[in-house]
C-alpha positions as CSV (number, residue, x, y, z in Angstrom):
1,M,20.9,37.7,-7.5
2,S,17.8,37.6,-5.3
3,D,15.1,35.1,-4.4
4,R,12.6,37.9,-5.3
5,S,13.2,37.2,-8.9
6,A,13.5,33.4,-8.8
7,L,11.4,31.0,-11.0
8,L,11.2,27.3,-10.7
9,L,10.5,25.4,-13.9
10,Y,9.2,21.8,-13.5
11,D,7.7,19.0,-15.6
12,G,4.0,19.9,-15.6
13,S,3.0,16.3,-16.6
14,C,4.9,14.6,-13.8
15,G,3.1,13.6,-10.6
16,F,6.5,13.4,-8.7
17,C,7.3,16.9,-9.9
18,A,3.9,18.2,-8.8
19,R,4.4,16.6,-5.4
20,S,7.9,18.3,-5.3
21,V,6.3,21.7,-6.0
22,Q,3.7,21.0,-3.3
23,F,6.6,20.1,-0.9
24,V,8.2,23.5,-1.6
25,L,4.9,25.3,-1.0
26,R,4.3,23.5,2.3
27,H,7.9,24.1,3.6
28,E,8.8,27.6,2.4
29,S,9.5,30.2,4.9
30,R,7.6,33.5,5.2
31,R,9.4,34.7,2.1
32,R,7.0,33.1,-0.4
33,T,8.6,34.8,-3.4
34,L,9.4,31.9,-5.6
35,R,7.4,31.7,-8.8
36,F,6.5,28.5,-10.7
37,A,5.9,27.4,-14.3
38,A,5.9,24.2,-16.3
39,L,8.9,23.5,-18.5
40,D,6.6,23.4,-21.6
41,S,4.8,26.7,-20.7
42,T,5.4,29.9,-22.7
43,I,7.9,31.2,-20.1
44,G,9.6,27.8,-19.9
45,I,10.1,27.7,-23.7
46,E,11.3,31.4,-23.6
47,V,13.9,30.5,-20.8
48,R,15.1,27.5,-22.8
49,G,15.4,29.7,-25.9
50,R,17.6,32.2,-24.0
51,H,19.8,29.4,-22.7
52,P,20.4,26.9,-25.6
53,A,22.6,24.8,-23.3
54,I,19.6,23.7,-21.4
55,E,17.3,23.1,-24.4
56,G,17.5,19.3,-24.1
57,V,17.7,19.1,-20.3
58,D,14.8,17.2,-18.7
59,S,15.3,18.7,-15.3
60,V,13.9,21.0,-12.7
61,V,15.3,24.5,-13.6
62,W,16.0,27.3,-11.2
63,V,16.0,30.7,-12.9
64,E,17.2,33.7,-11.0
65,T,17.4,37.2,-12.5
66,S,19.5,40.0,-11.1
67,E,17.7,43.0,-9.6
68,S,18.7,45.1,-12.6
69,G,17.1,42.4,-14.9
70,S,20.2,42.3,-17.0
71,D,21.7,39.0,-15.8
72,E,20.0,35.7,-15.6
73,Q,21.4,32.6,-13.8
74,V,20.1,29.2,-14.6
75,L,20.7,26.1,-12.5
76,V,19.7,22.5,-13.4
77,R,19.6,19.1,-11.9
78,S,21.2,18.8,-8.4
79,A,22.4,22.4,-8.4
80,A,18.7,23.5,-8.8
81,V,17.6,21.2,-6.1
82,L,20.2,22.5,-3.7
83,R,19.2,26.1,-4.5
84,V,15.5,25.2,-3.7
85,L,16.6,23.8,-0.4
86,R,18.6,27.0,0.4
87,Y,15.5,29.0,-0.5
88,L,13.4,27.0,1.9
89,G,15.7,27.9,4.8
90,G,15.9,26.4,8.2
91,V,16.8,22.7,8.4
92,W,16.5,22.5,4.6
93,R,19.3,25.1,4.2
94,G,21.4,23.0,6.5
95,L,20.7,19.9,4.5
96,A,21.7,21.8,1.3
97,G,25.0,22.8,3.0
98,L,25.8,19.2,3.9
99,A,24.8,18.0,0.4
100,A,27.0,20.6,-1.2
101,V,30.1,18.7,-0.2
102,V,29.1,15.8,-2.4
103,P,30.8,16.1,-5.8
104,R,28.5,17.6,-8.4
105,S,29.0,14.6,-10.8
106,L,27.9,12.2,-8.1
107,A,24.9,14.4,-7.0
108,D,23.9,14.7,-10.7
109,M,24.1,10.9,-11.1
110,V,21.6,10.5,-8.2
111,Y,19.4,13.2,-9.6
112,D,19.4,11.6,-13.0
113,F,18.5,8.2,-11.6
114,I,15.5,9.7,-9.8
115,A,14.6,11.8,-12.8
116,R,14.6,8.7,-15.1
117,H,12.2,6.9,-12.7
118,R,10.1,9.9,-11.6
119,H,7.0,8.8,-13.6
120,K,7.1,5.4,-12.0
121,L,7.3,6.8,-8.5
122,T,3.7,8.1,-8.6
123,R,2.3,5.7,-11.1
124,G,-0.4,4.3,-8.8
125,N,-1.1,7.6,-7.1
126,P,-0.5,10.6,-9.5
127,A,-0.5,14.1,-8.0
128,C,-2.5,16.9,-9.5
129,L,-1.0,20.3,-8.7
130,V,-3.8,22.7,-7.8
131,P,-2.5,25.8,-6.1
132,T,-4.7,27.7,-3.6
133,L,-6.1,31.1,-4.5
134,D,-3.3,32.7,-2.6
135,Q,-0.7,30.7,-4.5
136,R,-2.1,31.1,-8.0
137,D,-0.4,34.4,-8.7
138,R,2.9,32.7,-8.2
139,F,2.2,30.2,-10.9
140,I,2.9,32.0,-14.1
141,D,0.6,29.7,-16.2
142,W,-2.4,30.4,-13.9
143,S,-1.6,34.1,-13.8
144,Q,-1.5,34.4,-17.6
145,E,-4.8,32.4,-17.9
146,S,-6.4,34.5,-15.2
147,A,-5.4,37.7,-16.9
148,A,-6.6,36.4,-20.3
149,S,-10.0,35.5,-19.0
150,R,-10.7,38.8,-17.3
């Protein structure tokens, strides 16, 4: 699997999630290969359709496709967050390594607690995700809209 084919699905109506995507954009290394889409976007719905086990999951979803395009790996909840941290590299990769020793069930409990309260975390100050012109091609929703309007 390769970061070159990675996609991060997020809740497009959540201010906390928008801030999390902005965090990734600010802290990613020179790689800048990760693509983004909302869970309820066309591609988000397609991914969930290919992976029925995640249909009801209300989580950030890391989707990684093999270079041949024949194999797709999907990570959710704390596993997806740890994969994002590894993608970021540097100190974030080290933090992911430390966090990986925490049992998955405990990490997912923490993730679920934050996920349940994520809308309250930005209630007074919601975030609007507006990618820069350079970033827009990495947002599948914006790329599709741009292509449709041309």
